[in-house]
PADRENVO-88667 format. One line per field, with one value per atom (N, C-alpha, C, CB): residue in three letters; x, y, z; atom name. Coordinates in Angstrom, 1 decimal. Each point is the difference from the previous one (the first is absolute). Glycine has a CB too. Layout:
<rs>
code	Ala|...
x	X|...
y	Y|...
z	Z|...
site	CA|...
</rs>
This chain:
<rs>
code	Met|Met|Met|Met|Thr|Thr|Thr|Thr|Lys|Lys|Lys|Lys|Ala|Ala|Ala|Ala|Gln|Gln|Gln|Gln|Thr|Thr|Thr|Thr|Thr|Thr|Thr|Thr|Thr|Thr|Thr|Thr|Met|Met|Met|Met|Ala|Ala|Ala|Ala|Thr|Thr|Thr|Thr|Thr|Thr|Thr|Thr|Ala|Ala|Ala|Ala|Ser|Ser|Ser|Ser|Ala|Ala|Ala|Ala|Arg|Arg|Arg|Arg|Glu|Glu|Glu|Glu|Ala|Ala|Ala|Ala|Tyr|Tyr|Tyr|Tyr|Cys|Cys|Cys|Cys|Ser|Ser|Ser|Ser|Val|Val|Val|Val|Glu|Glu|Glu|Glu|Gln|Gln|Gln|Gln|Gln|Gln|Gln|Gln|Leu|Leu|Leu|Leu|Ser|Ser|Ser|Ser|Val|Val|Val|Val|Leu|Leu|Leu|Leu|Phe|Phe|Phe|Phe|Arg|Arg|Arg|Arg|Arg|Arg|Arg|Arg|Ala|Ala|Ala|Ala|Arg|Arg|Arg|Arg|Ala|Ala|Ala|Ala|Leu|Leu|Leu|Leu|Ser|Ser|Ser|Ser|Ala|Ala|Ala|Ala|Glu|Glu|Glu|Glu|Met|Met|Met|Met|Gly|Gly|Gly|Gly|Arg|Arg|Arg|Arg|Arg|Arg|Arg|Arg|Val|Val|Val|Val|His|His|His|His|Pro|Pro|Pro|Pro|Asp|Asp|Asp|Asp|Leu|Leu|Leu|Leu|Glu|Glu|Glu|Glu|Pro|Pro|Pro|Pro|Gly|Gly|Gly|Gly|Ala|Ala|Ala|Ala|Tyr|Tyr|Tyr|Tyr|Gly|Gly|Gly|Gly|Leu|Leu|Leu|Leu|Leu|Leu|Leu|Leu|Ile|Ile|Ile|Ile|Arg|Arg|Arg|Arg|Leu|Leu|Leu|Leu|Asp|Asp|Asp|Asp|Glu|Glu|Glu|Glu|Val|Val|Val|Val|Ser|Ser|Ser|Ser|Pro|Pro|Pro|Pro|Ala|Ala|Ala|Ala|Arg|Arg|Arg|Arg|Pro|Pro|Pro|Pro|Ser|Ser|Ser|Ser|Asp|Asp|Asp|Asp|Leu|Leu|Leu|Leu|Ala|Ala|Ala|Ala|Thr|Thr|Thr|Thr|Tyr|Tyr|Tyr|Tyr|Phe|Phe|Phe|Phe|Gly|Gly|Gly|Gly|Val|Val|Val|Val|Gly|Gly|Gly|Gly|Lys|Lys|Lys|Lys|Ala|Ala|Ala|Ala|Thr|Thr|Thr|Thr|Ile|Ile|Ile|Ile|Ser|Ser|Ser|Ser|Arg|Arg|Arg|Arg|Gln|Gln|Gln|Gln|Leu|Leu|Leu|Leu|Lys|Lys|Lys|Lys|Ala|Ala|Ala|Ala|Leu|Leu|Leu|Leu|Glu|Glu|Glu|Glu|Glu|Glu|Glu|Glu|Leu|Leu|Leu|Leu|Gly|Gly|Gly|Gly|Leu|Leu|Leu|Leu|Ile|Ile|Ile|Ile|Arg|Arg|Arg|Arg|Arg|Arg|Arg|Arg|Glu|Glu|Glu|Glu|Pro|Pro|Pro|Pro|Asp|Asp|Asp|Asp|Ser|Ser|Ser|Ser|Leu|Leu|Leu|Leu|Asp|Asp|Asp|Asp|Gly|Gly|Gly|Gly|Arg|Arg|Arg|Arg|Ala|Ala|Ala|Ala|His|His|His|His|Leu|Leu|Leu|Leu|Leu|Leu|Leu|Leu|Ala|Ala|Ala|Ala|Leu|Leu|Leu|Leu|Thr|Thr|Thr|Thr|Glu|Glu|Glu|Glu|Glu|Glu|Glu|Glu|Gly|Gly|Gly|Gly|Lys|Lys|Lys|Lys|Gln|Gln|Gln|Gln|Arg|Arg|Arg|Arg|Leu|Leu|Leu|Leu|Asp|Asp|Asp|Asp|Arg|Arg|Arg|Arg|Ala|Ala|Ala|Ala|Arg|Arg|Arg|Arg|Asp|Asp|Asp|Asp|Ala|Ala|Ala|Ala|Arg|Arg|Arg|Arg|Gln|Gln|Gln|Gln|Lys|Lys|Lys|Lys|Ala|Ala|Ala|Ala|Leu|Leu|Leu|Leu|Arg|Arg|Arg|Arg|Glu|Glu|Glu|Glu|Arg|Arg|Arg|Arg|Leu|Leu|Leu|Leu|Asp|Asp|Asp|Asp|Thr|Thr|Thr|Thr|Trp|Trp|Trp|Trp|Pro|Pro|Pro|Pro|Glu|Glu|Glu|Glu|Asp|Asp|Asp|Asp|Glu|Glu|Glu|Glu|Val|Val|Val|Val|Trp|Trp|Trp|Trp|Leu|Leu|Leu|Leu|Leu|Leu|Leu|Leu|Ala|Ala|Ala|Ala|Arg|Arg|Arg|Arg|Met|Met|Met|Met|Leu|Leu|Leu|Leu|Ala|Ala|Ala|Ala|Arg|Arg|Arg|Arg|Leu|Leu|Leu|Leu|Asn|Asn|Asn|Asn|Ser|Ser|Ser|Ser|Leu|Leu|Leu|Leu|Thr|Thr|Thr|Thr|Ala|Ala|Ala|Ala|Asp|Asp|Asp|Asp|Asp|Asp|Asp|Asp|Leu|Leu|Leu|Leu|Ile|Ile|Ile|Ile
x	60.8|1.3|-0.2|1.5|-0.9|-0.5|0.7|-0.1|-0.1|0.7|1.7|-2.1|2.5|1.1|0.7|-0.8|0.1|1.2|0.2|-1.0|-0.3|0.5|0.7|-1.7|2.0|1.0|1.0|-1.0|1.4|1.6|0.3|-0.4|-0.3|0.6|0.2|-0.9|0.4|0.3|1.0|-2.2|2.5|1.5|1.0|-1.0|0.9|0.4|0.9|-1.8|0.7|0.1|1.1|-3.4|3.7|0.1|1.4|-2.5|3.1|1.2|0.8|-1.0|0.6|0.4|0.0|-0.6|0.0|0.3|1.8|-3.5|2.8|1.1|1.1|-1.6|2.1|1.1|1.0|-1.1|-0.7|0.8|0.7|-2.0|1.6|0.7|0.8|-0.9|1.3|1.2|1.4|-1.7|1.1|1.4|-0.3|-0.2|-0.6|0.6|0.8|-1.5|0.6|1.3|1.3|-1.4|1.6|1.4|0.9|-1.4|1.0|0.2|0.7|-1.7|0.7|0.7|0.9|-2.3|2.5|1.0|0.8|-1.0|1.2|0.9|1.0|-2.4|1.7|0.4|1.1|-2.9|1.6|0.7|1.5|-2.1|2.3|1.2|1.1|-1.4|1.2|0.7|0.8|-1.5|1.1|0.1|0.7|-2.8|2.1|0.5|1.9|-3.4|3.0|0.9|1.3|-2.0|1.7|1.0|0.3|-0.4|0.1|0.5|1.0|-2.5|1.6|0.6|1.6|-2.6|3.0|0.9|1.0|-1.5|1.3|0.8|-0.1|-0.5|0.0|0.9|0.9|-1.6|1.7|1.1|0.8|-0.8|0.6|1.3|-0.5|1.4|-0.8|-0.7|-0.2|1.0|0.6|-0.5|-0.8|1.8|-2.6|-0.6|-0.8|0.1|0.2|-1.7|-1.5|1.4|-2.6|-1.4|0.2|-1.6|1.5|-0.1|1.5|-1.7|2.2|0.8|0.1|1.2|-1.6|-0.7|-0.9|0.5|-1.2|-0.4|0.8|-1.7|3.0|0.7|1.2|-1.0|1.2|0.6|-0.7|0.6|-1.8|-0.6|-0.3|-1.2|1.0|0.4|1.5|-1.2|1.6|1.6|0.4|1.0|-2.1|0.5|-0.7|0.2|-1.2|-0.9|0.7|-1.6|2.1|0.4|1.5|-1.8|2.7|1.0|1.0|-1.2|2.2|0.5|-1.6|2.9|-2.4|-0.7|0.4|-1.5|1.2|0.4|-1.1|1.2|-0.5|-0.6|-0.7|1.5|-1.4|-1.2|-1.4|2.1|-1.9|-1.2|-0.6|0.9|0.4|-0.9|-1.2|2.2|-1.4|-1.1|-1.3|2.5|-2.4|-1.1|-1.0|1.2|-0.7|-1.0|-0.9|1.9|-0.8|-1.4|0.1|-0.1|-0.1|-1.0|1.9|-3.9|4.1|1.1|1.4|-0.9|1.2|0.3|2.1|-3.0|4.0|1.2|0.8|-0.7|0.2|1.0|-0.6|1.1|-2.0|-1.2|0.9|-3.4|3.7|-0.1|1.9|-2.8|3.3|2.0|-0.3|1.8|-2.8|0.6|-0.2|-1.2|-0.2|-0.3|1.4|-1.9|2.6|0.7|1.6|-1.3|1.7|1.1|-0.2|0.8|-2.1|-0.5|0.7|-2.2|1.6|-0.1|1.6|-2.9|3.7|1.2|0.8|-0.5|0.1|0.8|-0.3|-0.1|-1.2|0.3|0.1|-0.8|1.6|-0.2|0.2|-0.9|-0.3|-1.6|-0.1|-1.5|2.1|-0.3|1.7|-3.6|3.9|1.3|-0.3|1.5|-0.4|-0.1|0.6|0.4|-0.7|1.1|-0.4|1.0|0.6|-0.8|-0.9|1.8|-2.1|-1.0|0.9|-2.0|2.2|0.6|-0.5|-0.1|-1.0|-0.6|0.2|-1.6|2.1|-0.7|1.8|-4.9|5.5|1.0|-0.1|1.1|-1.8|-0.2|-1.2|0.9|-2.0|-1.0|0.9|-2.1|1.2|0.7|-1.6|2.2|-1.9|-1.0|-0.2|1.0|-2.0|-0.1|-0.7|0.2|0.8|-0.7|0.3|1.1|-1.2|-0.6|1.6|-2.7|3.1|1.0|0.5|-0.7|1.1|-0.4|-0.6|1.7|-0.5|-0.7|-1.9|2.9|-3.7|-0.2|-1.6|2.5|-1.9|-1.3|0.0|0.0|0.6|-0.3|-0.8|2.5|-2.0|-1.0|-1.0|1.3|-1.5|-1.7|-0.8|0.8|-0.1|-0.4|-0.5|0.1|0.9|-0.7|-1.5|2.7|-1.8|-1.2|-1.6|2.5|-2.4|-1.0|-1.1|2.0|-0.7|-1.0|-0.5|1.7|-1.1|-1.2|-1.2|2.0|-1.7|-1.7|-1.1|1.1|0.2|-0.6|-1.4|3.2|-2.1|-0.6|-1.3|2.3|-1.6|-1.9|-1.4|1.5|-1.0|-0.7|-0.9|1.7|-0.6|-1.1|-0.7|1.0|0.0|-1.3|-1.2|1.7|-1.7|-1.2|-1.2|1.3|-0.7|-0.8|-0.3|0.4|0.3|-0.1|-1.5|2.3|-3.5|-1.3|-0.6|0.1|0.4|-0.6|0.4|0.4|-2.0|0.7|1.3|-3.0|2.8|1.7|-0.9|2.0|-3.5|0.0|-0.4|0.5|-0.7|0.1|1.0|-1.4|2.3|1.5|0.2|1.8|-1.5|-0.4|-1.1|-0.7|0.1|-0.8|0.8|-1.6|1.7|0.4|0.8|0.1|1.6|1.0|-0.3|0.5|-1.6|-0.8|-0.2|-1.3|-0.1|-0.5|1.1|-2.1|2.7|1.2|1.6|-1.0|0.5|1.4|-0.6|1.0|-2.9|-0.7|-0.1|-1.2|1.2|0.2|1.4|-2.0|3.1|1.1|-0.2|0.7|-0.7|-0.4|0.0|-1.8|-0.2|-0.7|0.9|-1.7|2.8|0.6|1.4|-1.1|1.7|1.4|0.0|-0.2|-0.4|0.8|-0.8|1.7|-1.8|-0.5|-0.2|-0.7|0.8|-0.2|-1.6|2.7|-3.1|-1.0|-0.1|-0.9
y	127.6|0.3|-0.3|-1.0|2.4|0.3|-1.3|3.1|-3.2|-0.4|-0.5|1.3|0.2|0.5|0.0|0.9|-0.5|-0.4|-1.5|2.0|-3.2|-0.7|-0.8|0.2|0.4|-0.3|0.3|0.1|1.3|0.8|-0.9|3.1|-3.8|-0.7|-1.4|1.4|-1.9|-1.5|0.2|-1.0|2.2|0.2|0.4|0.9|0.2|-0.6|-0.7|0.1|-1.2|-1.3|-1.2|0.2|-0.1|-0.2|0.4|0.4|0.7|0.8|-0.5|2.0|-1.7|-0.2|-1.7|2.4|-3.0|-2.0|-0.2|-0.4|1.4|-0.1|0.7|0.1|0.5|0.3|-0.5|1.1|-1.8|-0.9|-1.5|0.8|-0.9|-1.3|0.6|-1.2|2.4|0.5|-0.4|2.2|-1.1|0.1|-2.1|4.0|-4.5|-1.6|-0.5|-0.5|0.6|-0.4|0.3|-0.4|2.1|0.8|-0.4|2.4|-3.4|-0.7|-1.3|1.3|-1.9|-1.5|0.1|-1.2|1.8|1.2|-0.4|2.3|-0.4|0.2|-1.7|2.7|-3.4|-0.7|-0.9|-0.3|-0.4|-0.7|0.3|-0.2|1.2|1.2|-0.1|1.6|-1.2|-0.2|-1.6|2.0|-2.6|-2.2|0.5|-2.3|2.5|-0.3|1.0|-1.0|2.0|1.0|-1.2|2.4|-2.5|-0.8|-0.8|0.4|-1.4|-1.4|0.5|-1.4|2.7|-0.1|1.0|-0.6|0.9|0.6|-0.9|1.0|-2.1|-1.8|-0.1|-1.6|2.0|-1.0|0.7|-0.8|2.5|0.4|-0.3|1.9|-1.9|-0.4|-0.7|2.0|-3.2|-0.3|1.3|-2.5|3.2|1.0|1.6|-1.5|1.5|1.2|0.3|-0.3|1.8|0.2|0.0|2.1|-2.9|0.3|1.2|-1.1|2.3|1.6|-0.2|1.8|-1.9|0.5|-1.0|1.2|-2.0|0.0|0.5|-1.4|2.4|1.3|1.4|-1.1|0.6|1.1|-0.2|0.9|-2.1|-0.6|0.7|-2.3|1.4|0.2|1.6|-2.5|3.4|1.5|0.3|0.3|-0.8|0.6|-0.5|-0.8|-0.8|0.0|1.1|-2.7|2.6|1.5|0.9|0.1|0.4|1.5|0.4|0.0|-1.1|0.0|1.0|-1.9|2.1|0.6|0.7|0.6|-0.1|0.6|0.0|-0.2|2.0|0.4|-0.7|2.2|-2.8|-0.5|0.9|-1.5|2.9|0.6|0.3|1.3|-1.9|0.4|-1.8|2.9|-4.0|-1.5|0.3|-1.5|2.6|-0.5|1.3|-0.9|2.0|0.2|-0.8|1.0|-0.8|-1.3|-1.3|0.5|-1.3|-0.9|0.4|-2.2|3.8|0.1|-0.3|-2.0|2.0|-0.7|1.5|-2.7|3.2|0.1|-0.3|0.2|0.7|-0.1|-1.4|2.3|-1.9|-1.3|-1.3|1.4|-1.9|-1.0|-0.1|1.1|-0.6|0.0|-0.6|1.9|-1.2|0.0|-1.2|2.9|-3.6|-1.2|-1.5|1.2|-0.9|0.0|-0.5|2.0|-0.7|-0.5|-0.7|2.5|-1.9|-0.4|-1.7|2.2|-2.7|-1.6|-1.0|1.4|-0.3|-0.3|0.5|0.0|0.9|-0.1|-0.4|0.9|-1.6|-1.0|-1.6|1.7|-1.6|-1.6|0.1|-1.1|2.4|-0.4|0.4|-0.6|1.3|0.2|1.1|-1.5|2.3|1.9|0.2|1.4|-0.1|0.6|1.5|-1.9|2.5|1.5|0.8|-0.6|1.4|1.0|1.4|-1.6|2.4|1.4|0.5|0.8|0.5|0.7|0.8|0.3|-0.1|0.7|2.3|-3.3|3.0|1.2|0.6|-0.8|-0.1|0.4|-1.1|-1.1|1.2|-0.5|-0.1|0.4|-0.1|-0.3|-1.5|2.8|-3.0|-0.9|-1.1|1.6|-2.6|-1.3|-0.6|-0.1|-0.6|-0.5|-1.7|2.2|-2.7|-1.7|-0.5|-0.2|-0.6|-1.1|-1.3|1.3|-2.1|-1.3|-0.4|0.0|-1.3|-0.9|-0.9|0.1|-0.8|-1.0|-0.8|0.3|-0.9|-1.1|0.4|0.4|1.0|0.4|-0.1|0.9|-0.2|-0.6|-1.3|2.0|-2.6|-1.5|-0.6|-0.6|1.1|-0.8|0.6|-1.0|1.9|0.7|-0.5|2.4|-2.3|-1.3|-0.6|0.3|-1.0|-1.3|-0.4|-1.0|1.6|0.0|1.5|-1.5|1.7|0.9|-1.0|2.2|-3.2|-0.5|-1.2|0.1|-0.9|-1.1|1.1|-2.9|4.1|0.5|-0.1|1.2|-0.5|0.6|-1.8|2.3|-2.8|-1.7|-0.4|-0.6|0.6|-0.4|0.8|-0.4|1.4|1.4|-0.4|2.0|-2.4|-0.5|-1.3|1.4|-2.1|-1.9|0.5|-1.4|2.6|0.0|0.7|-0.2|1.4|0.5|-0.3|1.0|-2.4|-0.5|-0.3|-0.6|0.2|0.1|1.2|-1.2|2.3|1.3|0.3|1.0|-0.8|1.0|1.0|0.6|-0.3|0.6|1.6|-1.9|1.8|0.9|0.9|-0.7|0.1|0.2|0.2|-1.2|0.3|0.2|1.5|-2.8|3.4|1.7|0.8|-1.3|0.3|1.0|0.2|-0.5|-0.5|-0.2|0.9|-2.6|2.1|0.9|2.0|-2.4|2.5|1.9|0.0|0.6|-1.2|0.2|0.1|-1.1|0.5|-0.4|2.0|-4.0|3.8|1.4|1.4|-1.1|0.7|1.3|0.6|-0.7|-0.8|-0.1|0.1|-2.0|1.9|0.9|1.4|-1.8|2.2|1.6|1.0|-1.0|0.0|0.2|0.2|-1.4|1.0|-0.5|1.1|-3.2|2.7|1.0|1.0|0.4|0.4|0.1|0.4|0.2|-1.6|-0.3|-1.1|1.5|-2.1|-1.3|-0.4|-0.4|-0.7|0.1|-1.1|0.9
z	103.8|-0.6|-2.1|3.3|-3.8|-1.5|-1.0|0.5|-1.3|-0.9|-0.3|-0.3|0.0|0.0|1.0|-1.2|2.5|1.6|-0.1|2.0|-3.0|0.8|-1.0|1.9|-3.8|-0.6|0.6|-1.6|2.0|0.4|1.3|-0.7|1.7|0.9|-0.7|2.0|-2.5|-0.4|-0.9|0.3|-1.5|-0.4|1.3|-2.4|3.1|1.5|0.2|0.5|-0.5|1.2|-1.3|1.9|-2.6|-1.6|-0.5|-0.4|0.7|0.2|1.0|-0.8|1.9|0.9|0.0|0.9|-1.2|-0.5|-0.9|-0.9|0.1|-1.4|0.6|-2.3|3.5|0.5|0.7|-0.3|1.3|0.9|-1.3|2.9|-4.1|-0.8|0.3|-1.8|0.7|-0.4|1.4|-1.6|2.6|1.1|0.6|1.3|-1.4|0.0|-0.7|0.5|-1.7|-0.7|-0.5|-0.2|0.1|0.2|1.6|-1.6|2.4|0.8|-0.3|0.7|-0.7|-0.4|-1.3|1.0|-2.0|-1.2|0.9|-1.2|1.7|1.1|1.2|-0.2|0.0|1.3|-1.5|2.8|-3.4|-1.0|-0.2|-1.0|0.4|-0.5|0.5|-0.3|1.8|0.7|0.1|0.8|-0.9|0.2|-1.4|1.4|-2.3|-0.9|-1.0|0.2|0.7|0.4|0.4|0.9|0.4|0.5|-0.3|1.1|-2.1|-0.9|-1.1|0.2|-0.8|-0.9|0.5|-1.8|2.7|0.9|-0.2|1.6|-0.5|0.0|-1.2|2.0|-3.0|-1.6|-0.1|-1.7|1.8|-0.7|1.3|-2.0|3.1|1.1|1.3|-0.8|1.4|1.0|1.1|-0.6|1.0|0.7|0.0|0.3|-1.4|-0.6|1.0|-2.5|2.4|1.3|-0.9|2.0|-1.3|-0.8|-0.6|1.5|-1.0|-0.6|-0.8|2.2|-2.7|-1.0|-1.2|1.8|-2.0|-1.5|-0.6|0.3|0.1|-0.4|-0.2|1.2|-0.8|-0.5|-0.6|1.6|-1.9|-0.7|-1.4|1.8|-2.1|-1.5|-0.1|-0.2|1.2|0.0|-0.8|2.5|-2.0|0.1|-2.2|4.1|-4.0|-1.9|-0.4|-0.8|1.1|-0.9|-0.5|1.5|0.1|0.0|-0.4|1.9|-0.8|-0.4|-1.1|0.8|0.0|1.1|0.7|-1.3|3.4|0.0|1.4|-2.1|3.1|1.1|1.2|-1.3|2.0|1.0|0.9|-0.5|-0.4|0.8|-1.0|1.7|-2.9|-0.6|-0.2|-1.4|2.0|0.4|0.9|0.2|0.9|1.6|-0.4|2.7|-3.9|-0.6|0.1|-1.2|-0.2|-0.7|0.8|-1.9|3.1|0.8|1.2|-1.1|0.9|1.9|0.9|-0.5|1.0|0.5|0.6|-2.2|3.6|0.2|-0.8|1.6|-1.3|0.1|0.2|0.6|1.0|0.6|0.1|1.3|-1.9|-0.2|-2.0|2.3|-2.9|-0.9|-0.1|-0.3|0.7|0.0|0.9|0.0|0.7|0.8|-1.6|3.4|-3.5|-1.3|-1.0|0.8|-1.3|-1.4|1.1|-2.7|4.0|0.1|-0.2|1.7|-0.8|-0.7|-1.2|0.5|-1.8|-1.0|-0.5|0.0|0.1|0.0|0.3|-0.3|1.7|0.7|-0.6|2.3|-3.2|-0.7|-0.8|0.8|-1.5|-1.6|-1.0|0.7|-0.2|-1.3|-0.2|0.7|0.0|-0.9|0.7|0.3|-1.4|0.4|0.2|-1.4|1.2|0.9|-1.0|2.8|-4.0|-0.2|0.0|-1.3|1.2|0.7|-0.8|1.2|-0.7|-1.0|-1.0|1.7|-2.5|-0.9|0.2|-2.0|2.2|0.2|1.3|-1.5|1.8|2.6|0.7|0.3|-0.6|0.7|1.0|-1.0|2.3|0.8|-0.1|0.7|-1.4|-0.3|-0.4|-0.6|-0.4|0.0|-0.8|2.7|-3.2|-1.3|-0.2|-1.4|1.5|-0.1|-0.8|1.8|-1.6|-1.9|0.8|-3.1|2.2|-0.3|0.1|-1.7|2.4|-0.5|-1.7|2.6|-2.7|-1.2|0.6|-1.3|2.1|1.5|0.1|1.9|-1.3|0.4|-1.1|1.4|-2.6|-1.0|-0.3|-1.0|0.9|-0.8|1.3|-1.9|3.4|0.9|0.3|0.7|-1.3|-0.3|-1.2|0.7|-2.1|-0.4|-0.7|1.2|0.0|-0.5|1.1|-1.0|2.4|0.7|-0.1|1.6|-2.6|-0.8|-1.1|0.0|-0.7|-1.6|1.5|-3.7|4.8|0.4|1.1|0.1|0.5|-0.3|-1.0|0.9|-1.8|-1.2|-0.6|-0.9|0.8|-0.1|0.6|0.0|1.8|0.9|-0.3|2.2|-3.4|0.2|-1.0|0.8|-2.1|-0.8|-0.1|-0.8|1.3|0.9|0.3|1.8|-0.8|0.6|-0.6|1.8|-2.7|-1.4|-0.9|0.4|-0.6|-1.0|-0.6|0.8|-0.3|-0.1|-1.0|2.3|-1.4|-0.1|-1.7|2.9|-3.3|-1.7|0.7|-1.7|0.0|-0.2|0.4|-2.6|2.5|0.4|0.7|-1.2|2.3|1.9|0.5|0.3|-1.3|1.4|-0.5|0.3|-1.5|-0.9|1.8|-4.2|4.2|1.2|0.3|0.8|-0.3|2.1|-0.4|1.6|-2.2|-0.3|0.3|-2.0|0.6|0.4|1.1|-1.7|2.5|0.8|1.6|-1.8|2.1|0.7|0.0|-1.4|0.3|-0.4|0.4|-2.6|1.7|0.6|1.4|-1.6|2.4|2.0|-0.2|1.3|-0.9|-0.4|-0.3|-0.6|-0.5|-0.3|1.6|-2.3|2.5|1.2|1.2|-1.0|1.2|1.5|-0.2|0.4|-1.7|-0.2|1.5|-3.3|3.8|0.6|1.1|-1.6|2.1|1.2|0.4|-0.2|1.8|-0.2|0.4|0.5|-0.8|0.5|1.4|-2.4
site	N|CA|C|CB|N|CA|C|CB|N|CA|C|CB|N|CA|C|CB|N|CA|C|CB|N|CA|C|CB|N|CA|C|CB|N|CA|C|CB|N|CA|C|CB|N|CA|C|CB|N|CA|C|CB|N|CA|C|CB|N|CA|C|CB|N|CA|C|CB|N|CA|C|CB|N|CA|C|CB|N|CA|C|CB|N|CA|C|CB|N|CA|C|CB|N|CA|C|CB|N|CA|C|CB|N|CA|C|CB|N|CA|C|CB|N|CA|C|CB|N|CA|C|CB|N|CA|C|CB|N|CA|C|CB|N|CA|C|CB|N|CA|C|CB|N|CA|C|CB|N|CA|C|CB|N|CA|C|CB|N|CA|C|CB|N|CA|C|CB|N|CA|C|CB|N|CA|C|CB|N|CA|C|CB|N|CA|C|CB|N|CA|C|CB|N|CA|C|CB|N|CA|C|CB|N|CA|C|CB|N|CA|C|CB|N|CA|C|CB|N|CA|C|CB|N|CA|C|CB|N|CA|C|CB|N|CA|C|CB|N|CA|C|CB|N|CA|C|CB|N|CA|C|CB|N|CA|C|CB|N|CA|C|CB|N|CA|C|CB|N|CA|C|CB|N|CA|C|CB|N|CA|C|CB|N|CA|C|CB|N|CA|C|CB|N|CA|C|CB|N|CA|C|CB|N|CA|C|CB|N|CA|C|CB|N|CA|C|CB|N|CA|C|CB|N|CA|C|CB|N|CA|C|CB|N|CA|C|CB|N|CA|C|CB|N|CA|C|CB|N|CA|C|CB|N|CA|C|CB|N|CA|C|CB|N|CA|C|CB|N|CA|C|CB|N|CA|C|CB|N|CA|C|CB|N|CA|C|CB|N|CA|C|CB|N|CA|C|CB|N|CA|C|CB|N|CA|C|CB|N|CA|C|CB|N|CA|C|CB|N|CA|C|CB|N|CA|C|CB|N|CA|C|CB|N|CA|C|CB|N|CA|C|CB|N|CA|C|CB|N|CA|C|CB|N|CA|C|CB|N|CA|C|CB|N|CA|C|CB|N|CA|C|CB|N|CA|C|CB|N|CA|C|CB|N|CA|C|CB|N|CA|C|CB|N|CA|C|CB|N|CA|C|CB|N|CA|C|CB|N|CA|C|CB|N|CA|C|CB|N|CA|C|CB|N|CA|C|CB|N|CA|C|CB|N|CA|C|CB|N|CA|C|CB|N|CA|C|CB|N|CA|C|CB|N|CA|C|CB|N|CA|C|CB|N|CA|C|CB|N|CA|C|CB|N|CA|C|CB|N|CA|C|CB|N|CA|C|CB|N|CA|C|CB|N|CA|C|CB|N|CA|C|CB|N|CA|C|CB|N|CA|C|CB|N|CA|C|CB|N|CA|C|CB|N|CA|C|CB|N|CA|C|CB|N|CA|C|CB|N|CA|C|CB|N|CA|C|CB|N|CA|C|CB|N|CA|C|CB|N|CA|C|CB|N|CA|C|CB|N|CA|C|CB|N|CA|C|CB|N|CA|C|CB|N|CA|C|CB|N|CA|C|CB|N|CA|C|CB|N|CA|C|CB|N|CA|C|CB|N|CA|C|CB|N|CA|C|CB|N|CA|C|CB|N|CA|C|CB|N|CA|C|CB|N|CA|C|CB|N|CA|C|CB|N|CA|C|CB|N|CA|C|CB|N|CA|C|CB|N|CA|C|CB|N|CA|C|CB|N|CA|C|CB|N|CA|C|CB|N|CA|C|CB|N|CA|C|CB|N|CA|C|CB|N|CA|C|CB
</rs>
């Protein structure tokens, strides 16, 4: 075996190990993120479904929004998003408004109570994040943010 072949094999094995490590770390991150989202959802409202916390955050970012746009953003079906939105509306966290551009459609927005509850939960989440990353140098926190943004931009159109 030539030196070039040996180097290529070592690089390939090293690359495989690197991708396995990324996969493992993402798996841990996703599991913990789901658990944290469920906890944050309970902070917003004790009856909130775990997946609905992210929906409230998205509504806060893009409100008012059409249900179909939210379904597309999260990569779920209209029936799934409709069920979650109905639960949020019943809890008094979101409201529906007629869409002035399309009389058949409606737009969704957070209620004042929904906004206040979400803000309190987000403040608690950010405080916990600051406490965990407080020992990191600020430039590393920025690096983490940039790398996560870079990963998110790569996966914007498909799920890992």
